[in-house]
C-alpha positions as CSV (number, residue, x, y, z in Angstrom):
1,M,15.5,24.0,-18.3
2,K,18.7,21.3,-17.8
3,Y,18.9,18.0,-18.7
4,T,20.3,14.9,-17.3
5,N,20.7,11.1,-18.5
6,L,18.8,8.1,-16.5
7,R,21.3,5.4,-17.7
8,D,21.0,6.4,-21.4
9,L,17.6,7.7,-21.3
10,T,17.8,11.8,-21.4
11,V,15.1,13.6,-19.5
12,S,14.6,17.0,-18.3
13,R,16.3,17.8,-14.9
14,I,13.0,17.6,-13.3
15,G,9.9,16.3,-14.6
16,L,6.0,16.8,-13.5
17,G,4.3,13.9,-11.4
18,C,0.9,13.9,-12.5
19,M,-0.7,11.7,-9.7
20,G,-2.1,14.6,-8.0
21,M,-4.4,15.8,-11.0
22,S,-6.4,12.5,-10.7
23,H,-5.7,10.7,-7.4
24,L,-5.4,11.1,-3.7
25,F,-4.4,15.1,-3.6
26,T,-7.0,18.1,-3.1
27,G,-7.1,20.0,-6.7
28,K,-7.9,16.0,-8.7
29,D,-11.4,17.2,-9.6
30,Q,-10.6,20.1,-11.3
31,P,-11.6,20.1,-15.2
32,D,-9.3,18.0,-17.8
33,E,-8.7,21.4,-19.3
34,V,-7.3,23.2,-15.9
35,H,-4.6,20.6,-16.0
36,I,-3.8,20.2,-19.6
37,A,-3.0,23.5,-19.4
38,T,-0.7,23.1,-16.5
39,I,0.8,20.2,-18.2
40,H,1.6,22.2,-21.4
41,R,3.0,25.1,-19.5
42,A,5.7,22.8,-18.3
43,L,6.5,22.1,-21.7
44,E,6.9,25.2,-22.6
45,L,9.6,25.6,-19.4
46,G,11.1,22.9,-21.1
47,V,10.1,19.8,-18.9
48,T,10.3,16.5,-20.9
49,F,9.7,14.1,-18.2
50,F,6.5,13.3,-17.7
51,D,5.5,10.2,-14.3
52,T,2.0,8.7,-14.3
53,A,0.7,5.0,-13.6
54,E,-2.1,2.5,-14.0
55,I,-3.4,2.8,-10.3
56,Y,-3.5,6.9,-10.6
57,G,-7.4,7.4,-11.0
58,P,-7.5,4.5,-11.3
59,F,-6.9,5.0,-14.9
60,K,-8.1,8.1,-15.3
61,N,-4.3,9.6,-14.9
62,E,-3.1,7.6,-17.8
63,V,-6.1,9.2,-20.6
64,L,-5.1,12.8,-19.0
65,V,-1.5,12.0,-19.6
66,G,-2.0,11.1,-23.1
67,K,-4.7,13.6,-24.0
68,A,-2.4,16.3,-23.4
69,L,0.7,14.7,-24.6
70,K,-0.4,13.1,-27.9
71,N,0.9,15.6,-30.3
72,H,4.1,16.1,-28.7
73,R,5.2,12.4,-28.3
74,D,8.2,13.1,-30.1
75,E,9.1,15.8,-27.4
76,V,8.6,13.9,-24.1
77,V,9.5,10.8,-21.8
78,I,6.3,8.9,-20.9
79,A,7.1,7.0,-17.7
80,S,4.3,4.6,-16.2
81,K,3.9,2.1,-14.0
82,F,2.2,-1.6,-13.5
83,G,2.0,-4.1,-10.6
84,M,-0.6,-2.7,-7.5
85,M,-3.9,-3.8,-10.0
86,T,-4.6,-7.3,-10.7
87,G,-8.0,-8.5,-12.8
88,E,-9.1,-7.7,-16.1
89,G,-12.0,-5.4,-17.6
90,N,-14.1,-4.4,-14.9
91,E,-12.8,-6.7,-12.8
92,R,-9.8,-4.3,-12.4
93,R,-9.1,-4.1,-8.6
94,L,-6.0,-3.2,-6.0
95,G,-3.6,-5.6,-5.4
96,F,0.1,-6.7,-6.1
97,D,0.2,-8.7,-9.4
98,S,3.4,-8.8,-11.6
99,S,2.5,-12.1,-13.2
100,P,4.2,-12.2,-16.9
101,A,0.4,-12.4,-18.0
102,N,-0.7,-9.4,-15.7
103,I,2.5,-7.3,-16.8
104,R,1.4,-7.6,-20.6
105,F,-2.5,-6.8,-20.0
106,A,-1.6,-4.0,-17.8
107,V,1.0,-2.6,-20.6
108,E,-1.7,-3.4,-23.2
109,Q,-4.2,-1.2,-21.3
110,S,-1.9,1.4,-20.5
111,L,-1.1,2.1,-24.2
112,K,-4.7,2.2,-24.8
113,R,-5.6,5.1,-22.2
114,L,-2.2,6.8,-23.7
115,D,-3.4,6.5,-27.1
116,M,0.6,6.0,-27.7
117,D,2.9,3.3,-29.2
118,Y,5.2,2.8,-26.6
119,I,6.0,3.9,-23.1
120,D,9.4,5.1,-22.8
121,L,10.1,4.6,-18.7
122,Y,7.7,1.6,-17.4
123,Y,8.2,0.7,-13.7
124,Q,7.3,-2.1,-11.9
125,H,5.1,-0.1,-8.9
126,R,5.8,-2.7,-6.2
127,I,8.0,-5.5,-5.9
128,D,5.4,-8.6,-5.9
129,K,7.2,-10.9,-3.3
130,N,5.1,-13.9,-5.1
131,V,6.9,-13.6,-8.3
132,P,10.8,-13.6,-8.8
133,I,12.4,-10.8,-9.9
134,E,14.0,-12.2,-12.5
135,D,10.9,-13.4,-14.0
136,V,9.7,-9.6,-14.1
137,I,12.6,-8.2,-15.7
138,G,12.5,-11.1,-18.2
139,T,9.0,-10.3,-19.2
140,L,9.9,-6.5,-19.3
141,K,12.8,-7.5,-21.6
142,E,10.6,-8.8,-24.2
143,L,8.4,-6.0,-24.2
144,I,11.2,-3.9,-24.8
145,D,12.4,-6.4,-27.8
146,E,8.9,-5.9,-29.2
147,G,8.9,-2.6,-29.0
148,K,6.0,-1.4,-26.5
149,I,8.2,-0.1,-23.7
150,G,11.6,1.9,-24.0
151,H,13.3,1.5,-20.4
152,I,12.5,-1.1,-17.4
153,G,12.1,0.9,-13.8
154,L,11.9,0.1,-10.4
155,S,9.9,1.9,-8.1
156,E,10.6,1.7,-4.0
157,A,12.8,-1.9,-4.4
158,G,15.1,-2.9,-2.0
159,Q,18.4,-3.5,-3.0
160,A,18.6,-7.3,-3.2
161,N,16.4,-7.1,-6.0
162,I,17.4,-4.0,-7.2
163,R,20.8,-6.2,-7.9
164,K,19.3,-9.1,-8.9
165,A,17.1,-7.4,-11.3
166,N,20.0,-5.2,-13.0
167,A,21.9,-8.3,-13.7
168,V,18.9,-9.3,-15.9
169,H,18.7,-6.2,-18.0
170,P,19.9,-2.9,-17.2
171,I,17.6,-1.3,-15.2
172,T,17.1,2.7,-16.1
173,A,16.2,4.2,-13.0
174,L,14.5,3.1,-9.3
175,Q,11.7,5.7,-8.1
176,S,11.3,6.1,-4.6
177,E,10.5,8.9,-1.9
178,Y,13.3,11.0,-1.4
179,S,13.4,14.2,0.3
180,L,15.1,16.7,2.6
181,W,12.6,14.9,4.8
182,T,12.7,11.6,3.8
183,R,15.8,9.8,3.5
184,D,15.3,6.0,3.3
185,G,17.3,6.1,0.6
186,E,20.3,6.3,2.8
187,D,20.2,2.8,4.2
188,G,22.8,2.1,0.9
189,T,20.3,1.9,-1.6
190,L,21.4,5.1,-2.7
191,D,25.2,3.7,-3.3
192,L,24.1,1.1,-5.1
193,L,22.3,2.9,-7.7
194,A,25.9,5.2,-8.2
195,E,27.6,1.3,-8.4
196,L,24.9,-0.1,-11.0
197,G,25.1,3.6,-13.0
198,I,20.8,3.2,-12.2
199,G,19.5,7.0,-12.2
200,F,17.4,8.2,-9.5
201,V,13.8,9.8,-9.4
202,P,12.7,10.7,-6.0
203,Y,8.8,11.5,-5.7
204,S,7.5,13.6,-3.0
205,P,10.5,15.9,-3.3
206,L,8.4,18.5,-1.3
207,S,6.8,16.0,1.3
208,R,3.6,16.1,0.1
209,G,3.6,19.9,-0.4
210,M,5.3,20.4,3.5
211,L,8.5,21.7,2.4
212,S,6.5,24.0,-0.1
213,G,5.8,26.1,2.9
214,K,2.8,27.0,1.7
215,I,0.3,24.2,3.5
216,T,0.0,25.9,7.2
217,T,-3.8,24.4,8.1
218,L,-5.4,21.4,7.4
219,D,-8.5,23.5,6.8
220,K,-8.1,23.8,2.9
221,F,-7.5,20.2,2.3
222,D,-10.9,17.9,0.4
223,D,-12.2,15.7,2.8
224,D,-10.3,12.4,0.7
225,D,-7.3,14.0,0.9
226,W,-4.8,11.3,1.2
227,R,-3.2,13.3,3.4
228,L,-5.2,13.5,5.8
229,T,-4.5,9.7,6.8
230,N,-0.8,10.2,6.5
231,P,0.9,10.0,10.0
232,R,2.8,13.9,9.5
233,F,-0.5,15.5,8.7
234,Q,-2.1,14.0,11.9
235,P,-3.3,17.7,13.7
236,D,-0.5,17.3,16.8
237,A,2.6,16.1,14.2
238,F,1.3,18.7,11.5
239,Q,1.6,21.6,14.1
240,K,5.2,20.5,15.1
241,N,6.2,19.8,11.6
242,L,5.2,23.3,10.8
243,E,7.9,24.6,13.9
244,I,10.7,22.1,12.1
245,L,9.7,23.8,8.7
246,R,11.2,26.9,9.6
247,E,14.8,25.9,10.2
248,V,14.4,25.0,6.0
249,E,12.7,28.2,5.6
250,T,15.4,30.5,7.7
251,I,17.8,28.5,5.2
252,A,16.4,29.2,2.0
253,S,16.0,32.8,2.7
254,E,19.8,33.1,3.2
255,V,20.0,31.3,0.0
256,G,17.2,33.8,-1.7
257,C,15.0,31.3,-2.8
258,T,11.5,29.8,-1.5
259,P,11.4,26.5,0.7
260,A,10.3,24.4,-2.5
261,Q,13.3,25.6,-4.6
262,L,15.7,24.7,-1.8
263,A,14.3,21.4,-1.4
264,L,14.5,20.9,-5.2
265,A,18.2,22.7,-5.5
266,W,19.0,20.2,-2.7
267,L,18.1,17.2,-4.6
268,L,19.6,18.6,-7.8
269,A,22.8,19.2,-6.1
270,K,23.1,15.6,-4.6
271,G,22.9,13.4,-8.1
272,A,24.2,14.2,-11.4
273,D,21.6,11.8,-12.8
274,W,18.8,12.6,-10.4
275,A,15.6,13.8,-11.9
276,P,13.0,14.7,-9.1
277,I,9.1,14.6,-9.9
278,P,7.3,17.3,-7.8
279,G,4.0,17.2,-8.5
280,T,1.2,20.3,-8.8
281,V,-2.2,21.3,-9.8
282,R,-1.3,24.6,-10.3
283,I,0.8,26.9,-13.1
284,N,2.1,28.9,-10.3
285,H,3.7,26.8,-8.3
286,L,4.9,24.7,-11.4
287,E,7.0,27.7,-12.7
288,E,8.2,28.0,-9.3
289,D,9.4,24.2,-8.8
290,I,11.2,24.3,-12.5
291,A,12.8,28.0,-11.4
292,S,15.0,25.3,-8.5
293,V,17.0,24.4,-11.4
294,D,18.9,27.9,-11.8
295,V,19.4,27.8,-7.4
296,E,23.1,27.5,-6.8
297,L,23.7,25.9,-3.3
298,T,27.4,26.1,-2.1
299,V,29.1,22.6,-0.5
300,E,28.2,24.1,2.8
301,Q,24.6,24.7,2.1
302,V,23.8,20.9,1.3
303,A,26.2,19.6,3.9
304,R,24.1,22.1,6.5
305,L,20.8,20.9,4.5
306,D,21.8,17.3,5.1
307,K,21.5,17.5,8.8
308,V,17.9,19.3,8.7
309,T,16.1,18.3,11.7
310,Q,13.7,15.0,10.4
311,P,9.7,16.0,11.0
312,I,7.2,13.9,12.9
313,G,5.8,10.9,11.9
314,G,6.3,8.8,9.2
315,H,5.9,9.1,5.2
316,H,3.2,6.6,5.0
317,S,1.3,4.8,7.8
318,D,2.7,1.5,8.7
319,A,0.3,-0.5,6.6
320,Q,2.0,1.1,3.6
321,M,5.6,1.2,4.9
322,K,4.8,-2.9,4.4
323,T,4.5,-2.2,0.9
324,L,7.5,-1.1,0.4
325,D,11.0,-2.9,-0.3
326,R,12.9,-2.5,2.7
327,E,14.8,-6.0,2.8
328,V,18.4,-5.6,1.9
């Protein structure tokens, strides 16, 4: 495995997004032992960067990650997120809330579920328009001083909020969706990260599995798989996207790797301080993803991939897009 720095936080070049082991996707209902085996295989392959969140499950994913990694605490970087749930105890429910009181409640509960003393990288999951970002970062800075978190991250934040947040305390990483098929960051956000020295953590780097080339039908999805509500997976769009994918598959064949490895290698070539976090519930897919660190792309191949045809349909529904901070 290769490694990189998100500002001053050292992580494996490729991390593991653990959400799908407990939330939204087909495969989430497998026994914990199956998912723990996948996490442990990631450790064996040199992965040190594991991503979870309060909302994944909800709550179940942090428990799973904690159970899998507690005995390896000094070897790993744990990232979690707050801000998309509100209320206390049994009243905890979906809702944007980055008030100081909710942040403090959330971190204490996450630490209990993880069964750990601190969280290495703590993200605001989404911008809360009712709470100034300066107040959010001020509270997180206090949590650093108290030893409960190590670093501050933002997820799907826009440029204005990134700049204001970083002025209060150095932001270690931005996590946003970015892939061959999702290019929102090219609105100037990626340039801002480079300017400020903020690392980048692309989530859904395989476009929720489509870029792997392994999803050829919707019939194998569970009925509650979130992707069945996603614009790119609607039947007509899905069929057209399978055709568009052939362009990526052709380039992968020329390079001598799988489509998934090509998509990840392209991300690694784009930024030295980028650490994508593909998710999977299968060890063979994990092994394939990690092997992408050894795929070398030429400048010409990267430029060609920069221009691949974009898919039909948005990466989120219209309602979900409104939760992203796209004001600059």
